[in-house]
C-alpha positions, 0 to 999 in steps of 0.5 A, a space after each residue: 531474503 529466506 524463505 520461512 519454514 512455517 510455510 515449507 510445513 507439508 501440512 500447509 497447503 495452499 497457503 503460498 499467497 500467503 507467503 508472497 503476502 508476507 513477503 511483500 510486506 517485509 520488502 515495504 516495510 525496507 522503504 524509508 520514504 517518503 515518511 508517512 502516518 497511518 491513522 485508524 479513523 474508526 468504522 473500519 477506515 483508515 488514511 495514509 498521509 505521507 509527506 510529498 512536499 514541493 511534488 505536484 498532483 501531476 508528478 504522484 500516480 496512487 493505484 492498487 495492483 493486485 491488492 497491493 496499493 502503490 504510490 508514485 512519486 516521479 519528478 521527470 523533466 526536472 532539469 539540474 538546477 545552476 545554483 550552488 547549493 550550501 545545504 541540501 535536505 530537501 530531496 528531490 527524487 522520486 519515490 515508489 512506496 507500496 501497502 499490501 491491502 487486507 481482502 475488502 479493503 478499497 481505496 475511497 480517494 487522495 487530496 494532495 494538502 500542504 504538501 502531505 498525500 492522503 488517501 482515504 482506504 475503508 473495509 464496508 462489511 462484508 454481507 451476511 451469506 447464508 448457503 443452504 446445502 442440499 443433503 444427498 441419500 446414498 443409494 
């Protein structure tokens, strides 16, 4: 991946983290399996739904690593079938799908229902803080 020239400007100091977030988001956008939806649930809530037909709860893992939501599906222990398929259109492979989360986003839970994995996210209202700065006199 080529680096963005915008973030290499000498006038933008301390934006390495932002550049890394953009690079991670671009990498995540290139993934295409499994298909997913992102739903706005109002009041800052989101629901990500992934099509994970054929996966059991113990074959799925949802975690948050450094503000990145990572969903993994593992097909470990599945023996090669002796059956001869005339057509095999149902994917039987593992996957790793990730989403970069904004500051303050929290994962409320995950539910597997009818082959769909629903992951609910929320953005709680940040607490309002007022900071008073003392003024010193010189001399």
